[in-house]
MIFIFI-878982 format. One line per field, with one value per residue (C-alpha): residue number from 1; x, y, z. Coordinates in steps of 0.25 Angstrom, whole numbers, plus 5000, padded with zeros to 4 digits. Each point is the difference from the previous one (the first is absolute). Layout:
% residues N
k c(NUM,...)
east c(X,...)
north c(Y,...)
up c(Z,...)
% end
This chain:
% residues 837
k c(1,2,3,4,5,6,7,8,9,10,11,12,13,14,15,16,17,18,19,20,21,22,23,24,25,26,27,28,29,30,31,32,33,34,35,36,37,38,39,40,41,42,43,44,45,46,47,48,49,50,51,52,53,54,55,56,57,58,59,60,61,62,63,64,65,66,67,68,69,70,71,72,73,74,75,76,77,78,79,80,81,82,83,84,85,86,87,88,89,90,91,92,93,94,95,96,97,98,99,100,101,102,103,104,105,106,107,108,109,110,111,112,113,114,115,116,117,118,119,120,121,122,123,124,125,126,127,128,129,130,131,132,133,134,135,136,137,138,139,140,141,142,143,144,145,146,147,148,149,150,151,152,153,154,155,156,157,158,159,160,161,162,163,164,165,166,167,168,169,170,171,172,173,174,175,176,177,178,179,180,181,182,183,184,185,186,187,188,189,190,191,192,193,194,195,196,197,198,199,200,201,202,203,204,205,206,207,208,209,210,211,212,213,214,215,216,217,218,219,220,221,222,223,224,225,226,227,228,229,230,231,232,233,234,235,236,237,238,239,240,241,242,243,244,245,246,247,248,249,250,251,252,253,254,255,256,257,258,259,260,261,262,263,264,265,266,267,268,269,270,271,272,273,274,275,276,277,278,279,280,281,282,283,284,285,286,287,288,289,290,291,292,293,294,295,296,297,298,299,300,301,302,303,304,305,306,307,308,309,310,311,312,313,314,315,316,317,318,319,320,321,322,323,324,325,326,327,328,329,330,331,332,333,334,335,336,337,338,339,340,341,342,343,344,345,346,347,348,349,350,351,352,353,354,355,356,357,358,359,360,361,362,363,364,365,366,367,368,369,370,371,372,373,374,375,376,377,378,379,380,381,382,383,384,385,386,387,388,389,390,391,392,393,394,395,396,397,398,399,400,401,402,403,404,405,406,407,408,409,410,411,412,413,414,415,416,417,418,419,420,421,422,423,424,425,426,427,428,429,430,431,432,433,434,435,436,437,438,439,440,441,442,443,444,445,446,447,448,449,450,451,452,453,454,455,456,457,458,459,460,461,462,463,464,465,466,467,468,469,470,471,472,473,474,475,476,477,478,479,480,481,482,483,484,485,486,487,488,489,490,491,492,493,494,495,496,497,498,499,500,501,502,503,504,505,506,507,508,509,510,511,512,513,514,515,516,517,518,519,520,521,522,523,524,525,526,527,528,529,530,531,532,533,534,535,536,537,538,539,540,541,542,543,544,545,546,547,548,549,550,551,552,553,554,555,556,557,558,559,560,561,562,563,564,565,566,567,568,569,570,571,572,573,574,575,576,577,578,579,580,581,582,583,584,585,586,587,588,589,590,591,592,593,594,595,596,597,598,599,600,601,602,603,604,605,606,607,608,609,610,611,612,613,614,615,616,617,618,619,620,621,622,623,624,625,626,627,628,629,630,631,632,633,634,635,636,637,638,639,640,641,642,643,644,645,646,647,648,649,650,651,652,653,654,655,656,657,658,659,660,661,662,663,664,665,666,667,668,669,670,671,672,673,674,675,676,677,678,679,680,681,682,683,684,685,686,687,688,689,690,691,692,693,694,695,696,697,698,699,700,701,702,703,704,705,706,707,708,709,710,711,712,713,714,715,716,717,718,719,720,721,722,723,724,725,726,727,728,729,730,731,732,733,734,735,736,737,738,739,740,741,742,743,744,745,746,747,748,749,750,751,752,753,754,755,756,757,758,759,760,761,762,763,764,765,766,767,768,769,770,771,772,773,774,775,776,777,778,779,780,781,782,783,784,785,786,787,788,789,790,791,792,793,794,795,796,797,798,799,800,801,802,803,804,805,806,807,808,809,810,811,812,813,814,815,816,817,818,819,820,821,822,823,824,825,826,827,828,829,830,831,832,833,834,835,836,837)
east c(4743,5002,5015,5000,4991,5009,5013,4993,4996,5014,5003,4991,5011,5006,5015,5011,4998,4992,5004,4991,5005,4989,4989,4987,4987,4990,4990,4988,5004,5002,4986,4994,5007,4994,4986,5002,5009,5008,5001,5007,5013,5011,5014,5010,5014,5012,5007,4996,5004,5009,4993,5010,5006,4987,5001,5012,4993,4993,4994,4985,5000,5013,4998,4987,5006,5011,4991,4992,5012,5006,4987,4997,5015,5000,4987,5002,5014,4996,4987,5004,5003,4987,4992,5005,4997,4986,4998,5005,4989,4989,4997,4992,5009,5003,5013,5002,5012,4997,5002,5007,4989,4991,4986,4997,4988,5004,4998,5006,5011,5004,5001,5008,5010,5002,5002,5013,5006,5012,4995,4987,4999,4985,4987,4988,4985,4992,4995,4988,5000,4988,4995,4992,4985,4996,4993,4991,4997,4989,5003,5002,4991,5005,5011,5011,5006,5013,4999,5003,5012,5006,4998,5005,5013,5001,5002,4992,5011,5010,4992,4999,5013,5010,4991,5001,4990,5008,5004,5011,4998,4993,4993,4995,4991,5000,4985,4987,5002,4995,4988,5009,4990,4994,4998,5010,5010,5000,5008,5011,5001,5014,4993,4991,5006,4990,4988,4993,5011,5007,5012,5000,5014,5009,4989,4992,5003,4990,5008,4987,4993,4988,4996,5001,5010,5008,4997,5000,4995,4999,4988,4997,4990,5001,5000,5013,5010,4992,4999,5015,5004,4990,5006,5014,4996,4985,4994,4988,5003,4988,4994,5007,5015,5002,5015,5013,5008,4991,5011,5007,4997,4996,5002,4994,5002,4988,5008,4986,4990,4989,5000,5012,5013,5008,5014,5003,4992,5007,5014,4997,4995,5012,5009,4992,5002,5015,4999,4986,4997,4990,4987,5005,5010,5012,5010,5003,5004,5007,5000,4984,5000,4992,5007,4991,4991,4988,4997,4987,5000,5007,5000,4997,5013,5010,5011,4997,5012,4993,5001,5014,5008,4990,5001,5015,5001,4990,5009,5012,4994,4996,4985,4993,4992,4988,4992,4988,5004,4987,4986,5003,5000,4998,5009,5015,5009,4990,5008,4998,5009,5006,4998,5008,5013,5011,5001,4985,4994,4987,4989,4990,4986,4994,4986,4995,5001,5015,4997,5008,4990,4996,5003,5014,5010,5011,5014,5011,5004,5002,5011,5010,4993,5000,4989,4988,4992,5010,4990,4985,4991,4985,4992,4986,4988,5009,4992,5006,4997,4993,4995,4989,5004,4996,5006,5000,5005,5009,5008,5013,5015,4998,4995,5011,5012,4996,5000,5015,5002,4994,5009,5012,4996,4999,5014,5006,4993,5005,5014,5004,5013,4991,4997,5006,5005,4991,5008,5000,4986,4997,5008,4993,4987,5004,5006,4988,4989,4992,5004,4988,5003,4994,5009,4990,5008,5013,5010,5001,4991,5007,5000,4991,4993,4986,5003,5014,5007,4987,4989,5004,5002,5002,5003,5011,5006,5000,5005,5013,5002,5013,4991,5011,4997,4988,4992,4987,4997,4985,4992,4988,4997,4990,4995,5007,4988,4989,5008,4992,5008,5003,4997,5009,5012,5012,5012,5013,5012,5014,5012,5006,4987,4990,4985,4988,4986,4986,4994,4987,4987,5005,5012,5010,5012,5009,5014,5008,5014,5014,5007,5007,4998,4988,4995,4984,4991,4985,4991,4986,4992,4996,5011,5014,5010,5007,5012,5009,5015,5009,4990,5007,4993,5006,4999,4987,4996,4989,5003,4988,4999,4987,4997,4990,4999,4996,4989,5002,4990,4990,4994,4990,5005,4990,5000,4994,5004,4998,5004,5009,4989,4997,4987,4997,5003,4989,5003,5015,5008,5009,5010,5010,5010,5007,4990,4988,4991,4989,5000,4989,4992,4996,4986,4993,5008,5013,5001,5007,5004,5008,4995,5012,5014,5012,5011,5011,5005,4991,4998,4986,4994,4988,4995,4988,5002,5008,4996,5007,5014,5000,5008,5008,5003,5008,4994,5005,4989,5003,4986,4987,5004,4994,5006,4994,5002,5000,4999,5004,4994,5008,5004,5010,5010,4989,4990,4990,4993,4989,4987,4994,4985,4991,4988,5006,4990,5002,4993,5000,5004,4990,5010,5010,5014,5006,5011,5002,5011,5013,5010,4991,4998,4990,5002,4989,4997,4996,4987,5007,5015,5005,5010,5011,5013,5000,4997,4987,4996,4990,5003,5002,5003,4992,5007,4994,5010,4992,5006,4998,5013,5001,5013,5000,4993,5006,4996,5011,4994,5010,4996,5010,5001,4999,5007,5008,5008,4995,4987,4989,5001,4990,4990,4988,5000,4987,5004,5013,5001,5002,4985,4992,4988,4992,4986,4995,5006,4995,5009,4990,5000,4990,5000,4991,4998,5002,5012,5007,4996,5000,5006,5004,4998,5009,4996,5006,4989,5002,5014,5009,5015,5009,5001,4990,4985,4995,5000,4994,4999,4992,5006,4999,5007,4993,5007,4994,5002,5006,5012,4995,5000,4992,5003,4988,4999,4988,4997,5014,5001,5008,5011,5014,5002,4987,5003,5013,5011,5006,4995,5005,4991,5003,5004,5013,5006,5006,5014,4998,5006,4989,4988,4989,5001,4987,5005,5010,4996,4992,4987,4993,4986,4995,4985,4992,4997,5012,5004,5012,4999,5013,5000,5009,5006,4991,4988,4986,4995,4989,4987,5001,4987,4996,4989,4995,4988)
north c(5005,4994,5001,4993,4989,4998,4999,4990,4991,4998,4991,4989,4998,4986,5001,5008,5009,5012,5011,5013,5012,4999,4990,5006,4997,5000,5011,4991,4993,5014,5004,4987,5002,5014,4994,4988,4996,4990,4994,4989,5003,4993,5001,4998,4996,5005,4986,4992,4986,4997,4990,5001,4986,4994,5001,4991,4988,4991,4990,5005,4995,5006,5013,5002,4997,5009,5012,4996,4999,5013,5008,4994,5001,5014,5003,4992,5007,5014,5000,4994,5013,5007,4988,5001,5014,4998,4988,5009,5010,4989,5004,4992,4997,4989,4999,4996,4994,5003,5015,5001,5008,4999,5004,5008,5006,5012,5014,5012,5002,4985,5002,5012,4993,4989,5009,5005,4986,4998,4986,5006,5005,5005,4999,4998,5000,4988,4998,4994,4994,4995,4989,5006,4997,4988,5006,4990,4999,4993,4986,4997,4991,4987,4998,4991,4989,5008,5015,5010,5006,4986,4997,5014,4999,4986,4992,4988,4999,4999,4988,4992,5004,4999,4991,5009,5007,5006,4986,5002,5015,5007,5013,5009,5012,5012,5003,4999,4985,4988,4991,4988,4989,5007,4989,5007,5002,4989,4990,5010,5004,4996,4997,4990,4986,4992,4992,5012,5003,5013,5006,5015,5002,5007,5003,5010,5013,5010,5010,5008,4987,5004,4985,4997,5001,4991,5001,4985,4999,5010,5008,5012,5011,5008,4991,5007,4990,4988,5007,5003,4986,4994,5007,4995,4985,4998,4987,4992,4988,5004,5012,5010,5001,5014,4999,5002,4989,4990,4990,5009,5000,5013,5006,5013,5012,5009,5013,5007,5000,5003,5011,5006,4995,5005,5002,4991,4988,5003,5000,4987,4993,5005,4994,4987,4998,5000,4989,4994,4996,4991,5005,5004,5009,4992,4991,5008,4992,5008,4987,5001,5014,5002,5001,5012,5009,5008,5014,5006,5011,5014,5015,5010,5007,4994,5006,4993,4991,4993,4986,5002,4992,4989,4999,5001,4988,4992,5001,4997,4987,4997,5003,5007,5012,5002,5013,5007,5014,5007,5004,5015,5002,5005,5011,4999,5000,4991,4988,4996,4994,4989,4997,5013,4994,4996,4986,4998,4994,5009,4996,5008,4995,4999,4995,4988,5009,5003,5014,5006,5001,5015,4998,4994,5009,5006,5003,5004,4996,5012,4993,4999,5004,4986,4994,4995,4991,4989,4992,5000,4988,4997,5008,5004,4991,4989,4988,4993,4993,5008,4995,4991,4991,5010,5008,5014,5010,5011,5012,5005,4999,4991,4990,5002,4998,4985,4997,5004,4992,4988,5001,5001,4987,4993,5005,4995,4987,4998,5005,4997,5008,5013,4997,5011,5007,5013,5008,4989,4998,5015,5001,4988,5006,5013,4994,4992,5010,5004,5014,5010,5015,5011,5012,5009,4999,4999,4988,4993,4990,4988,5006,5011,5005,4995,4986,4998,4989,4996,4989,4988,4987,4988,4990,5009,5002,4985,4997,5008,4996,4991,4987,4989,4986,4994,4987,4996,4992,4995,4989,4996,4998,4990,4991,4987,4992,5006,5006,5013,5013,5008,5015,5010,4991,5008,4996,5006,4999,5004,5001,5011,5007,4998,4999,4996,4998,4995,4989,5004,4993,4988,4999,5005,5009,5006,5007,5007,4999,5003,4987,4992,4990,5002,4994,5000,4997,4999,5002,5001,5001,4986,4993,4995,5009,4994,5004,4998,5004,5004,5002,5005,5011,5002,5010,5001,4986,4996,4992,4993,4997,4995,4998,4990,5004,4991,5004,4999,4994,5010,5000,5008,5011,5005,5007,5010,5015,5005,5013,5001,4997,4987,5005,4996,5011,5001,5006,4999,4998,4988,4999,4990,5011,5000,4990,5001,4994,5010,5005,4995,5007,4994,4996,5005,4989,5005,4988,5000,4989,4998,4987,4997,5006,4993,4994,5010,5011,5012,5013,5001,5013,5004,5015,5006,5015,5011,4998,4986,4996,4990,4987,4992,4986,4990,4987,4988,4992,4986,4995,5006,5011,5008,5014,5010,5014,5009,5015,5009,5014,5011,5009,5012,5001,5005,4990,5007,4990,5002,4994,5003,5004,4992,5010,5012,5011,5015,5012,5014,5009,5011,5010,5007,5004,5013,4993,5004,5002,4994,4995,5005,4995,5001,4998,4991,4998,4985,4996,4989,4997,4991,4989,4999,4992,5000,5015,5007,5013,5010,5009,4996,5008,4996,5003,5003,4989,4989,4997,5003,5003,5000,5006,5014,5007,4995,5002,4991,4997,4990,4987,4990,4985,4998,5000,5012,5009,5012,5007,4998,4989,4995,5000,4993,5000,4996,5006,5008,5006,5015,5003,5013,5004,5009,5006,4986,4993,4999,4996,4996,4994,4992,4994,4989,4990,5001,4998,4991,4996,5014,5002,5012,5000,5009,5001,5005,5000,5002,5004,5003,4999,5012,5003,4989,5004,4990,4989,5001,4990,4999,4993,5001,4996,4995,5001,4991,5002,4986,5005,4992,5008,4998,5006,5000,5003,5003,5000,4997,5000,4989,5010,4997,5013,5000,4986,5004,5000,5013,4999,4995,4992,4996,5004,5006,5001,5012,5003,4991,4988,4990,5000,4991,5003,4994,5006,5010,5004,4988,4997,4993,5007,4989,5002,5013,4998,4996,4999,4997,4998,5003,4992,5003,4988,4995,5009,4994,5003,5010,4999,5008,5007,5014,5002,5014,4999)
up c(5059,4986,5001,5014,4994,4988,5009,5009,4988,4996,5012,4994,4990,5002,4998,5008,5012,4999,5009,5001,5007,5010,5001,4995,5006,4988,5000,4999,5013,5007,4996,5005,5014,5000,5001,5008,5012,4993,4986,4992,4992,4993,5006,4989,5003,4992,4998,4987,4997,4988,4991,4988,5003,4997,4985,5000,5007,4990,5009,5003,5014,5004,4993,5008,5013,4997,4998,5012,5009,4995,5003,5014,5005,4996,5006,5013,5003,4996,5007,5013,5007,4995,5004,5014,5001,4995,5011,5011,4996,5000,4985,4991,4988,4989,4993,4985,4994,4985,5001,5013,5007,5012,5001,5013,5007,5009,5003,4994,5011,4998,4985,5001,5009,4991,4988,5007,5001,4991,4995,4995,4986,4999,5007,4990,5001,4996,4986,4994,4986,4991,4993,4989,5002,4992,4988,4995,4985,4992,4998,4985,4993,4993,5010,4996,5010,4999,5003,4990,5007,5002,4985,4996,5006,4994,5013,4994,4989,5011,5007,4987,4993,5012,5009,5012,5008,5011,5007,5011,5002,5012,4997,5011,5002,5010,4999,5008,5002,4992,5001,5001,4998,4987,4990,4990,5011,5010,4992,4997,5015,5006,5013,4994,5004,4992,5004,5006,5010,5001,5008,4999,5007,4990,4990,5007,5007,5006,5008,5004,5004,4992,4997,5015,5011,4999,4985,4997,4985,4988,4998,4991,5005,4987,4987,4995,5005,4995,4987,4998,5004,4991,4988,5004,5002,5000,4994,5005,4990,4992,4994,5008,4995,5005,5003,4992,5008,5006,5003,5010,5015,5008,5013,5005,5010,5004,5000,4997,5012,4990,4989,5007,5004,5013,4998,5012,4993,4987,5006,5008,4988,4992,5011,5000,4985,5003,5010,5002,5015,5006,5005,5013,4993,5004,4993,4987,4988,4989,4991,5000,4994,4987,4986,4996,5008,4994,5006,4995,5010,5001,5002,4990,5005,4991,5008,5013,5003,5012,4993,4993,5010,5000,4985,5000,5010,4992,4987,5008,5005,4985,5002,4987,5004,4992,5003,4994,4994,5005,4996,4999,4985,4989,5004,4999,5012,5008,5003,5015,5010,5002,4985,4997,5006,4991,5006,4999,4987,4998,4991,4993,4995,4986,4995,4991,4988,5003,5005,5011,5012,5003,5015,4998,5006,4991,5002,5001,5014,5009,5007,4989,4987,4994,4992,5008,4999,4997,4992,4998,5001,5000,5010,4996,5002,5005,5006,5012,5013,5012,5013,5003,4988,4990,4988,4996,4990,5005,4994,5004,4999,5012,4990,4990,5010,5003,4985,5001,5013,4994,4988,5008,5007,4986,4996,5013,4999,4985,5003,5015,4997,5001,5014,5008,4988,5000,4991,4989,5001,4999,4988,4993,5003,4994,4988,4996,5003,4988,4997,5001,4996,5008,5002,5007,5013,4994,4997,4987,4991,5007,5014,5004,5013,4996,4996,5006,4991,4994,5001,5009,4991,5009,4989,4994,5014,5003,4986,5002,5014,5003,5001,4998,4997,5007,5001,5006,5012,5002,5006,5007,5015,5004,5011,5000,5004,4991,4989,5002,4997,5012,4999,5007,5003,5002,4990,5002,4991,5005,4991,4991,5002,5012,4997,5007,4995,5004,4991,4993,5000,4991,5010,4989,5002,4990,5001,4989,5006,4997,4996,5011,5011,5010,5012,5000,5012,5000,5013,5003,5013,5005,4991,5002,4993,4987,4993,4988,5000,4989,4989,4987,4993,4986,4989,4993,5006,5009,5013,5006,5015,5005,5015,5007,5014,5011,5009,5015,5010,5006,5014,5009,5009,5011,5013,5010,5001,5014,5007,5012,5010,4993,4993,4986,4990,4989,4986,5002,4987,4998,4988,4995,4996,4986,4994,4991,5011,5003,5014,5009,5011,5014,5004,5012,5008,4995,4991,4986,4990,4987,4994,4991,5002,4992,5009,5003,5010,5002,5008,5004,5005,5008,5002,5006,4998,5006,5014,5001,4996,4988,5002,4990,5002,4993,4995,4993,4992,4999,5005,5005,5009,5011,5003,5011,5002,5012,4996,5011,5002,4995,5011,5002,5011,5010,4997,4991,4990,4990,4994,4987,5002,4990,5001,5006,5004,4996,5005,4994,5012,5003,5006,4991,5006,4996,4991,4985,4990,4996,5011,5012,5014,5011,5015,5006,5015,5001,5007,5008,5003,4989,5002,4989,5000,5015,5002,5002,4992,5002,4988,4986,4987,4987,4987,4986,4995,5006,5013,5015,5008,5016,5001,4993,4989,4987,4985,4993,4987,4994,5006,5004,5004,5015,5010,4997,5009,4992,5004,5002,5011,5010,4989,4993,4985,4995,4986,5000,4987,4995,5002,4998,5008,4990,4999,4997,5012,5014,5012,5011,5013,5008,5015,5003,5012,5015,5009,5000,4986,4993,4986,4991,4985,4992,4985,4988,4990,4985,5002,4987,4997,4998,4985,4997,5003,4990,5011,5014,5012,5013,5012,5015,5013,5012,5013,5011,5015,5001,4991,4987,4987,4988,4986,4991,4985,4992,4985,4996,4984,4993,4998,5004,5008,5007,5004,5007,4989,5006,5015,5013,5009,5014,5014,5005,5014,5006,4995,4987,5007,4998,4990,4995,4985,4993,4986,4994,4986,4997,4993,5013,5000,4990,5003,5000,5015,5008,5015,5009,5015,5007,5013,5013,5007,5011,4999,4997,4986,4999,4993,4987,4999,4999,5011,4998,5009)
% end
């Protein structure tokens, strides 16, 4: 088993082709297939993209595009035949171009057949990685405005001596997400357009849709990601100066669903870093990739090569890879992966007294025997941002790595020649680290397996960086009429180095730039854009360019939101997209209004939940405007629609069915013929996995989006997830009413999840003789999984050709008691009431 796993792991390497004598199916996957009908695995192909040509490309944009093109061309070409086979078998699969792999859900016979293909190198089981549980420490008394770790690495000396705070550099983290509007983080967010307006495209990626589906804005359900981001760039402009490079901009990918990180989410996040996409996952742009990525997650197995290809591709594209070294110390040989990789820059942790942290993992690397960590940084009692606009003190190498990532941002900001030059950046960090001897795990006084190269010194690293001659460009942006400063105006300087920044509360901006000629543009919502061309920035001099922006006229915009029948829609949300104007809601008559909208062209959107289609209309404002909306009911191909129930009833069923265990099914004889997608059924099959199937018994536990050709079909999914009916769960039934208005209630009460009995949910189906279907939910906790982040909700036709998907892996059950009524076309809506007399 160990040899098979080791051989399979080799195919994660990025360069060349790996040809095994026979494709191995990893033992862990075979074990899963013994206990379940099907499982999910990774099909790894032999061919690898050659990225060696990237290192000769100096242009940042062209280099990133080259790496993206090489990886995607190789994957698309080499995966074509395998994808065709998977489609012909109606299998659920997802291809990835970064590692040339396909994630497939199938049975054992299918995996064994795929293993015989010449283009397949290995078949591997899924992996789960961890975010260390945030260990809160006591907040120190007498806090300084600048946190101790930021001061200890001498970052403030960089700010004052070199005049840089990370401007022009984009940092990223793969973590648990980020509270994007936290006071210490919001001004540095790349998606912040100024004036309270945000555009999250290309700045946020949530592959597991934990923050919603679609996931439209960053969130953090763990604190960890907000904390690491704060250490890199945080500053609220007041007493909370928590970040090393507060002038940098940030983007983020939620590679960790909560305290754990699925391999699928991590791989998708690593891929997105190479070429960020819009919120729909489309239109990748390698030019918008970050300069440095912080990774405060890992695996205690330092030999695990799962992420090796990802890190290699990042380095080829010029992205600096910062990794925590692990929290498994104080023993030697405890370095975790991916920090253990030769191309990863792993970071250990020390405390305020310059003592190595007891938990900080020690080397050497189990992969090549080289010294690990590479360097050490503050990681004990580190105060930074957490969700709900708060701050907390955490311990861990998770806290050390972002100190290093922020330092890299300072180096690249001061010396743009370092952008993309990972090797030189590493060398300068190594050279300037403060040597700290500890030979207990081997090495030398200058480079050992406890401290690495020593303690991080940001000032020394920037001081030796190839900065070249620079000058300053600064100014103030004001309102041309009142002279008042404009906060949050966007100022862009384009020339030898391209920089953007938002003005502060005094309307000021300030750039330290390589000398040369620059075109500068200032813009703010509600104002006409102003520009200045050919500004000369000279060595050790300050060029001042002020902008007085002319406010444009504003007018009222109003209208009515109606449904497709012409009836007014109350509580619909109307938004003027891409502006800081707050959305408004309609009154009982469907009316909405915006009293003051600046002249210009806009897209205005209206939505009223998942049972109607949203509508977006263009609008040119050059006077008082009226814009009405007609929201069509959302239907599937057959004509099913839905209605959210404001005050849904719920009944505890008195009669228990003989259904229990994991992946079990029970046959039911229906009390009346039930019409569903044009057919009538008298028998159904209820599953422990939260669904009712009319076609055949099926216990598929891996939920999918619908429609899907894969079984089950002809099914109702009140809550399709990998559920378990244990001794604390009741699956019950109840029949009420009289013909032709009877109804059958099927309840899953206090059901739990496979391998996660800490969460429990109660839900039920009501089948009405008319063909209507109600899905009702009770006592849903404010927890993303209970709210649907790993479940499918909806209806699916026989054969999987049509479906009404209410949600797929989305947080949609947003109140403790929730209800959805699914309506067949043409039938009179029943009264939803449990008459038990």
